[in-house]
DRENKOLMAR-80429 format. One record per residue (C-alpha): residue in three letters; x, y, z. Coordinates in steps of 0.25 Angstrom, whole numbers, plus 5000, padded with zeros to 4 digits. Example, Ala and Ser with C-alpha at 12.3 -4.5 7.8 and 13.67 -1.06 7.14 Angstrom:
Ala504949825031Ser505549965029
This chain:
Met503750934940Ser502950944928Arg503550874915Gly502750894901Gly501550924910Arg501650794918Gly502250784933Gly503550714935Gly503750594941Leu504650464948Leu504550334948Ile504950264963Ala505350134961Gly505950034970Thr506949914971Thr505949814977Ser504649824982Asp504549894995Ala505749974992Gly504950104996Lys504350144984Ser503050184991Val503550265002Val504550334994Thr503650374983Ala502750434994Gly503850504999Ile504350574987Cys502850614986Arg502650674999Trp504050744996Leu503550804984Val502250844988Arg502950925001Arg503750994989Gly502351024983Val502450934972Lys501150884967Val501550724967Ala500750594965Pro501150444966Phe501050334957Lys501250194956Gly500850124943Gln500549994948Asn500449934962Met500349814970Ser499749834983Leu498549784992Asn498649914999Ser497849994990Phe497050124993Val495750184987Thr495850324982Arg494750424983Glu494250394970Gly494150244974Ala495350194967Glu496250094973Ile497850114973Gly498950084981Arg499050134996Ala500450174992Gln500050264980Ala498850314990Met500050335002Gln500950424992Ala499850504986Gln499550535001Ala501050565000Ala500950664988Arg499750724995Val498850684984Glu497450594982Pro497850454978Ser497350414964Ala497250294956Leu498150364947Met499250334958Asn499050184955Pro498550154943Val498749994944Leu498649934959Leu498849774961Lys498149704972Pro498749574973Gly497649454978Ser498849344977Asp500349324973Arg499749324958Ser498549414956Ser498149554960Gln496949644958Val497249764949Val496749904951Leu496949974941Leu496650134944Gly496050104957Arg495150004951Pro495249834951Val495249794937Gly495449634942Glu496449534945Leu497849514938Ser498749394939Ala500249434942Lys500549384928Gly499549454921Phe499749574928Phe501249564923Gly500849554909Glu500849394908Pro499649314906Gly498649294917Gly497849414918Pro496649474925Ser495449404932Ser494349494931Pro493749574919Gly494349704924Gly495649654925Ala495649584911Leu495649734905Tyr496949754911Gly497549604907Gly498749664900Gly499449664914Arg500349794919Ala500749804905Ala499349864901Leu499249954914Leu500550044909Gly499750134903Thr498650164914Val499950184923Leu500550284916Glu499250344914Cys499050364927Leu500550414929Glu500350524918Glu498950564923Leu499750584937Arg500950654931Gly499850754925Ser499350804938Tyr500650794947Asp501950854948Ala502550714951Val502150584951Ile503050494960Cys502850344955Glu503250224963Gly503550084957Ala503249934961Gly504349844966Ser505549864958Pro505649924944Ala506549794940Glu505749704941Ile506349644927Asn505149554926Leu504049654927Arg504749774918Arg503949744905Thr502549774911Asp503049874922Ile502049974925Val502650034939Asn504150044939Met505150064926Gly503650044916Ile503050174921Ala504450244924Arg504850224909Ala503350234903Ala503250384911Arg504750414911Leu504950414927Pro506150424935Val506250314944Val506950304958Val507150174964Val507050144978Gly507750044987Asp507649995000Ile508949985007Asp508349925020Arg508249805012Gly509649805006Gly510249784993Val509849924989Phe510949944980Ala510949834973Ser509449864971Phe509449994965Phe510549944956Gly509849814952Thr508549894950Thr509249984940Ala510149884933Leu508849784930Leu508049904921Ser508249934907Pro508950044902Glu507650124899Asp507150094913Gln508550134921Ala508550264914Leu507350304923Ile508050244937Ala508550384943Gly508950344956Tyr508750264968Leu508150294983Val508550214994Asn507550185005Lys507550145019Phe508950165022Arg509350165037Gly510750225041Asp511750315037Val511650355023Ser513050405020Leu513250245021Leu512450215008Glu512850325001Pro514150254995Gly513250154990Leu512250244984Glu513550304976Met513950164971Leu512350164965Arg512450284959Gly513650234952Leu513350104947Thr511950164943Gly512050294940Arg510850354949Ala510750414960Thr510150364974Leu509050484977Gly508950454991Val509150385003Leu507850365011Pro507950325027Trp507250215032Arg506050265040His505150175049Gly503650165047Leu503650225032Gly503050105025Ile501650145022Asp500550095013Glu501550005007Glu501049914994Asp501849794994Gly501649725008Leu501849735023Arg503049825026Val502849725039Ser503249595044Leu501949525047Arg502149535063Gly502749675061Ala502149805065Val501349865053Arg502349965046Glu503449935054Ser502950045062Leu503250095077Thr502050075085Ala501950215094Pro501650195109Pro500250185111Tyr499450305116Gly498650225127Glu499150105135Asp499149995125Val499549965111Leu498549915101Arg499049785094Val498449765080Ala498749635072Val498449635055Cys498149505049Ala499149495037Val498249435027Pro498649385015Leu498349505004Met498249605014Ser497849735008Asn497849885014Phe498649845028Thr498949995028Asp497649985035Val498249965048Asp499350075047Ala498450175054Leu498250065065Ala499850065066Ala499950205067Glu499150205080Pro500150235093Gly500150085099Val499550015088Val500449895084Val499949835071Arg500449705066Phe500249615053Val500049465058Asp499949325052Arg499749235064Ala498549215074Glu499349225087Glu499649375081Leu498149415083Ala498249395099Asp498749515104Ala498049605094Asp497149705098Leu496649725082Val496649615072Val496649665059Val496049595046Pro496749685034Gly496249705021Thr496749595010Arg496649574995Gly496249424999Thr495149415009Val494949265007Lys496349245007Ala496549315019Leu495449245027Ala495949125023Trp497349165029Leu496749215042Arg496249065042Glu497348995039Arg498249075050Gly497249075061Leu497149215061Ala495749205058Asp495349135069Ala496049225079Ile495349335073Val493849275076Arg494249245090Arg494849395091Ala493449425087Ala492649345096Glu493549405108Gly493149545103Arg494549575100Pro494649675088Val494849635073Leu494749715060Gly494449685046Ile494849775035Cys494349745022Gly494849615019Gly494849585034Tyr493549635034Gln493049535026Ile493749425032Leu493049465046Gly491649445040Glu490749325038His490849305024Ile491849325011Asp491249294996Asp492349314986Glu492349264973Val493349414970Glu494549404977Ser494849254982Arg493649204973Ala493549114985Gly491949134986Ala491349125000Val492249125013Ala491949125026Gly492549255033Leu492949265050Gly491449305051Leu491849415061Leu491049525055Pro489549505049Val490149535035Arg489949445022Val490949485011Arg490749484995Phe491849504986Asp491449594974Arg492249624961His492149764965Lys493049824972Thr492549924983Leu493450034984Ala493150174993Arg493550285001Pro492350265012Val492350355025Gly491350325037Val491350315053Ala491850205062Leu491950215075Gly491350335076Glu492450405067Pro492750435054Val493550335045Glu493750325031Gly494550215022Tyr494550155009Glu493950035003Ile494649924993His493849774993His493049684985Gly492349624998Val490949684999Ala490649675013Glu489049645019Val489049675033Arg487849585042Gly487949635054Gly489049715064Glu489349865064Ala489849945051Phe491349975052Val491250085046Ser489850195044Asp489550315037Glu489250435046Gln487850395047Gly488050275054Arg487850175042Ala488850065038Leu489950085029Asp490949975030Gly491349855039Cys490949795051Arg491149785065Val490649665075Gly491249695090Ala492649695089Val492849645075Gln492849755063Gly493049765047Thr492949845036His493149885022Trp493950005024His495550025023Gly496050125029Ala495050165040Leu495950155051Glu496750275045Ser495550355050Asp496250405064Ala494950425073Phe494250295067Arg495750215070Arg495850265085Arg494450225088Phe494450085081Leu495750065089Thr495150115102Glu494050005100Val495149915097Ala495849925110Arg494649935117Ala494349795112Ala495649755114Gly495749795129Arg496949885126Arg497250005132Phe497650075118Val497250205114Pro497350265100Ala498250395100Pro497350515098Gly498250585088Thr498650465077Ser498250525063Phe498550405053Gly498550515042Ala499450605048Leu500450495052Arg500550445036Glu500650595031Glu501950585042Gln502350455034Leu502250515020Asp502950665026Leu504150565031Leu504250505017Gly504350635010Asp505350675021Leu506350545018Val506150595002Glu506450735003Glu507550715016His508150585010Ala508050584994Asp508650674985Thr507450744981Asp508250854971Ala508350714963Leu506950654964Met506350784959Arg507250784947Leu506650644944Ile505350684945Glu505450814937Glu506450764927Gly506350624926Ala507650524926Pro509050584922Ala509550554909Gly510750464907Leu510650374919Pro511450254917Phe511150104914Ile511350004924Pro511449874917Pro511049754914Gly509749824913Ala508249734913Pro508249604906
């Protein structure tokens, strides 16, 4: 698939955020690798609080890590050179090539006055336009090493107010001459207008790269859709390259937000019948700026475990386990818990010996004291006092992929945090093989850790849930054969099946190998 010494490429854009770009990109990667193609995912700029740490210690979006798994390659910072981690509605931490370089206002990033707030970020005060060169260099390095690179866009390519400084949609497609397939979520409605309008708001040069459309999440008889697809082709001169059917529970490692209502089951997933006599109910506090909520996916994958996100104190009453998850705003999340009465409810649970788990920012919240002059600049703040831990925020971000032992079982995870914990008592949550403390703290039924992903370790998760059930008085028994890794592989294979069975794979392969076809018509009015 090499063209002039570099691999082919394709950009998957979307009519909106959450149209399905991430999972379609993963599905194409899995389809290609099963055909023997050496393929890599890529997203030039990502905005997400769900991130991952590569083996070389670089932070990237979890969606790109999931896509790398779909492609059966090791995740790399090259696959997501720019990651934005929102800290408020108006500013984000900028992570460049896996390392934080400072806080940047929205205006500063989009190329207007209002730059970064730290010396490291000042190097990139030119905003997104200044990062285009870095993004293209990473893409070219991947194309020099792989047969194909499947790129994911962000939001919509027709964000006309942002086109001038775009480095993730048509900006990169134009610069790298990538053909573009636009994905639309038909489950939301209005997909034909979205396809047409997205194309018609682009300049002639951008439209020349829009090579086709892909309908996502279709329910029903495809034959009823076909007349509309033919009319769309007549209006735009572009074919629809597939209609992917709606499948339950495919929301894996999204980046833009929860695919559930606050009181909906995680991932809209169906809870399998319990292996024992009881189900186990898990309540996850939906704190502001929640990060890596994917940590609880492994719990939701267990038969008989019901995971829900909650935002009211009364919703903790029947929970067997309460999880305080990670957050990009620890002090803000702590204030939110107090304002809503959730903090008092958690403290009462702890006094009653009922299980509570804090992960990363949630772990810090459960401690005695927080000193934050970095994230919130709030200074000294009292925590919930449930764990003998004092936290000091450091400007240096800890990024690591540790391994250890917890509850007598092997466990591995990844760390992404500015808070440094001083543990003054209790038991270690994770130790090394010699029993020396590595991370976290346990006091009775309350425990906390900085490690994300620990619950994906199957033996540890089963032992942990057994303890939770005992403390909660539930006759719940973890199913002995549940493998989170195997379940994830099944999901990725299903994504590959959807592409292989319901997309025009011959047309996709031609686009990857040859680029957009010549002579695609211009649809007025074009870009303003």
